[in-house]
C-alpha positions in Angstrom: -13.1 1.9 40.9 -14.6 5.3 41.8 -17.4 6.8 39.8 -16.4 10.0 38.1 -18.8 10.5 35.1 -22.5 9.9 35.0 -24.4 10.1 31.7 -28.1 11.2 32.1 -30.4 10.8 29.2 -33.4 13.2 29.4 -31.2 15.4 31.6 -32.9 18.6 30.4 -36.4 17.3 31.4 -38.3 17.6 34.6 -37.0 14.7 36.6 -33.7 14.3 34.7 -32.7 17.9 35.5 -33.1 17.4 39.2 -31.0 14.2 39.0 -28.3 16.2 37.1 -28.4 18.9 39.8 -28.1 16.3 42.6 -25.2 14.5 40.9 -23.4 17.7 40.2 -23.8 18.9 43.8 -22.4 15.5 44.9 -19.2 16.2 42.9 -19.8 14.0 39.9 -19.0 15.0 36.3 -22.3 14.9 34.4 -23.0 14.4 30.7 -26.5 15.1 29.4 -28.1 13.5 26.3 -31.4 15.1 25.4 -33.2 15.8 22.1 -35.2 18.6 23.7 -38.5 17.1 22.6 -39.9 17.7 26.1 -36.7 18.9 27.8 -35.9 22.6 28.0 -32.6 24.4 27.4 -33.2 26.4 30.6 -33.1 23.2 32.6 -29.6 22.3 31.4 -27.2 22.5 34.3 -24.3 24.9 33.6 -21.7 22.5 34.9 -22.9 19.6 32.8 -21.8 18.8 29.3 -24.7 18.7 27.0 -25.3 16.7 23.8 -28.3 17.6 21.7 -28.9 14.0 20.6 -31.6 11.4 20.4 -31.5 7.9 21.9 -33.0 6.6 18.7 -29.7 7.6 16.9 -27.5 4.6 17.7 -24.5 6.1 15.8 -24.6 9.3 17.9 -24.8 7.3 21.1 -21.7 5.3 20.2 -19.8 8.5 19.5 -20.8 10.1 22.8 -19.9 7.0 24.8 -16.5 6.8 23.1 -15.9 10.4 23.9 -17.2 10.6 27.5 -16.7 7.0 28.8 -19.2 7.2 31.7 -19.1 4.8 34.6 -22.9 5.1 35.1 -25.8 5.6 32.8 -29.0 7.1 34.3 -31.7 6.6 31.7 -34.7 9.0 31.9 -35.3 9.9 28.2 -38.7 8.5 27.2 -42.2 9.2 26.0 -44.4 9.1 29.1 -48.0 9.9 28.3 -50.5 7.1 28.8 -53.2 8.6 26.5 -50.7 9.4 23.8 -49.3 5.8 24.0 -52.8 4.5 23.3 -52.9 6.5 20.1 -49.3 5.7 19.0 -48.1 2.4 20.4 -45.5 1.9 17.6 -43.9 5.3 18.3 -43.7 4.5 22.0 -42.1 1.2 21.3 -39.6 2.9 19.0 -38.5 5.5 21.5 -38.8 3.7 24.8 -37.8 0.2 23.9 -35.6 0.6 20.8 -34.0 3.7 22.3 -33.2 1.8 25.5 -31.7 -1.0 23.4 -29.5 1.5 21.6 -28.1 2.7 24.9 -27.5 -0.9 26.1 -25.7 -1.7 22.8 -23.6 1.5 23.1 -22.6 0.4 26.6 -21.4 -3.0 25.3 -19.0 -1.1 23.0 -17.3 0.4 26.1 -15.8 -1.2 29.1 -16.3 1.8 31.3 -20.0 1.5 32.3 -20.5 -0.2 35.7 -24.2 0.4 36.4 -27.4 1.2 34.4 -30.1 3.1 36.3 -33.4 3.0 34.6 -36.5 5.2 35.3 -39.6 2.9 35.1 -43.1 3.6 36.2 -44.9 2.2 39.3 -48.0 4.0 38.1 -48.4 2.0 34.9 -46.5 -1.3 35.0 -48.8 -2.8 37.6 -52.1 -1.9 35.9 -55.0 -2.4 38.4 -52.9 -4.1 41.1 -54.0 -7.1 43.1 -52.6 -5.6 46.3 -52.5 -2.1 47.8 -50.0 -0.8 48.7 -48.4 -2.5 45.7 -45.0 -4.2 46.3 -42.5 -5.4 43.7 -43.8 -8.9 44.2 -47.1 -7.9 42.6 -47.5 -9.3 39.0 -47.0 -6.4 36.5 -50.0 -6.2 34.2 -49.8 -2.9 32.3 -53.0 -1.6 30.7 -51.5 0.8 28.2 -48.6 0.8 25.7 -46.6 3.2 27.9 -46.5 0.8 30.8 -45.9 -2.1 28.5 -42.9 -0.4 26.9 -41.4 0.3 30.3 -41.9 -3.2 31.5 -40.4 -4.5 28.2 -37.3 -2.4 28.9 -37.0 -3.9 32.4 -36.9 -7.4 30.9 -34.4 -6.4 28.2 -32.1 -4.8 30.8 -32.1 -8.0 32.9 -31.0 -9.9 29.8 -27.9 -7.6 29.6 -27.2 -8.5 33.2 -27.5 -12.2 32.5 -25.6 -12.2 29.3 -23.1 -9.4 29.7 -22.8 -8.8 33.5 -24.2 -5.3 33.5 -25.5 -4.4 36.9 -28.7 -2.3 37.0 -31.1 -0.5 39.2 -34.7 -0.1 38.0 -36.7 2.6 39.8 -40.4 2.4 39.5 -41.7 5.9 40.1 -45.1 6.7 41.4 -46.6 10.1 40.5 -43.7 12.5 40.6 -44.4 16.2 41.0 -42.4 19.4 41.8 -40.6 22.4 40.3 -39.9 22.4 36.6 -42.7 20.0 35.7 -44.3 21.2 32.5 -48.0 22.0 32.8 -48.7 20.9 29.3 -48.1 17.7 27.3 -46.9 14.8 29.5 -47.5 16.8 32.8 -49.0 15.4 35.9 -52.1 16.6 37.7 -50.2 18.8 40.2 -48.6 20.9 37.5 -51.8 21.1 35.4 -53.9 22.1 38.4 -51.4 24.6 39.7 -50.8 26.4 36.5 -54.5 26.6 35.7 -55.4 27.8 39.2 -52.7 30.5 39.3 -54.0 31.7 35.9 -57.6 31.6 37.2 -58.6 29.2 34.5 -61.3 26.6 35.0 -59.6 23.4 36.1 -61.3 20.1 35.2 -61.2 16.9 37.2 -61.5 13.9 34.9 -64.0 11.4 36.2 -65.4 11.5 39.7 -62.0 12.5 41.3 -61.9 9.5 43.6 -58.9 8.1 41.7 -56.1 7.5 44.2 -52.5 8.2 43.5 -49.1 8.1 45.3 -47.5 11.6 44.9 -43.7 11.7 45.4 -41.7 14.9 45.4 -39.0 15.2 42.7 -36.1 15.8 45.0 -36.8 12.6 46.8 -36.6 10.8 43.5 -33.3 12.5 42.7 -31.9 11.4 46.0 -32.9 7.8 45.3 -31.0 7.9 42.0 -27.9 9.1 43.9 -28.2 6.2 46.3 -28.6 3.8 43.4 -25.1 4.7 42.1 -23.4 2.7 44.8 -25.9 0.0 45.3 -24.8 -3.7 45.2 -26.0 -6.2 42.6 -29.2 -5.6 40.5 -32.8 -5.0 41.5 -36.2 -3.4 40.9 -37.4 -0.8 43.5 -40.7 1.1 44.0 -40.3 4.8 44.8 -43.3 6.4 46.4 -44.7 7.4 49.8 -47.0 4.4 50.3 -49.9 6.8 50.9 -52.9 7.4 48.6 -54.3 10.9 47.8 -57.4 11.2 45.7 -57.7 13.8 43.0 -60.5 15.7 44.7 -58.4 16.1 47.8 -55.5 17.3 45.6 -57.8 19.8 43.9 -58.8 21.3 47.3 -55.2 21.4 48.7 -54.0 23.3 45.6 -57.0 25.6 45.5 -56.2 26.6 49.1 -52.5 27.2 48.3 -53.2 29.2 45.2 -56.2 31.1 46.4 -58.4 29.6 43.7 -62.1 30.0 44.3 -63.7 28.4 41.2 -66.0 25.5 42.0 -64.9 21.9 41.1 -65.8 20.9 37.6 -65.7 17.2 36.5 -65.3 15.9 33.0 -65.3 12.5 31.4 -62.7 10.0 32.7 -59.5 9.5 30.7 -59.0 6.4 28.7 -56.5 3.9 30.2 -56.5 5.5 33.6 -55.9 3.2 36.6 -58.4 3.6 39.4 -56.0 3.3 42.4 -52.2 2.8 42.8 -49.9 3.5 45.7 -46.7 1.7 46.4 -45.0 -0.3 49.1 -41.4 1.0 49.1 -40.0 -1.1 51.9 -37.5 -2.8 49.5 -35.9 0.6 48.6 -35.7 1.4 52.3 -34.0 -1.9 53.1 -31.7 -2.2 50.1 -31.0 1.5 49.1 -31.4 3.2 52.5 -34.0 5.4 50.9 -37.2 6.8 52.2 -39.2 9.9 51.2 -38.4 13.0 53.2 -40.7 15.7 51.8 -44.3 15.4 53.0 -47.1 16.3 50.5 -48.1 19.6 52.1 -44.5 20.9 52.0 -43.9 19.6 48.5 -47.1 21.2 47.2 -46.2 24.5 48.8 -42.7 24.4 47.2 -44.3 23.6 43.8 -46.8 26.4 43.9 -44.0 28.8 44.9 -42.0 27.7 41.8 -45.0 28.3 39.5 -45.7 31.7 41.1 -42.1 32.9 40.6 -41.7 35.3 37.6 
């Protein structure tokens, strides 16, 4: 049976809006569910059908599924700030875990959904990994409630495969960056640095800046979600470049692109921060036919151009 309709939770957010754009361009009918907590109305694709709804509202989800009958659910709605999760672990469990269970239960009420695509985190589920680059074989040991909530969702999703036959694809993202990323709240370092540098504000590097991360451009992530729609069986896949970039290097690269000439300033390290994580993505290459296409210098240049635009 051909896929016609894809429901994207968090489709007005940074990553979700790029997935909606890619799915629409590929000819799919797209339904967005977003409570606009971090999503933005200007990110809503004009060809998508939008529901201003919360994944914590189980009744609303059942009504939407009955109305739209999607064949695929692409679940990106979540709270995603490591520091905030340390302060509010119960809230993160309520939104990320119970919200995901609400979606899974809504799916059981319909016989239309064939696949569940879940946005997890490769940056937080592994904790301080035993191997670098980190493959899916590495034991997940999250160090914060955000990572723990995402890993819990992965386990719950697999129980729905085992007990109800729901095929799934879990995508563990590394540090995603690119256009539309908010420079406040849950934003990543690329958006925070870029916005601050273009405004000529003092930018602070937390800790010594030697923390190493795997930065992946958002369009590469959206393309992986498209490939996941037609994948066979169920599985967990890392999405990253397999290369590490330290925060000091990121600062210098963005300073050059933005013309920023203030000296580096370092502040205290952030609580719960992993020292080094970059991902082995060979499984995604072998099983999904995916590999990143946008190199870091090009992705950073595109991102700065977006932030510069009026």
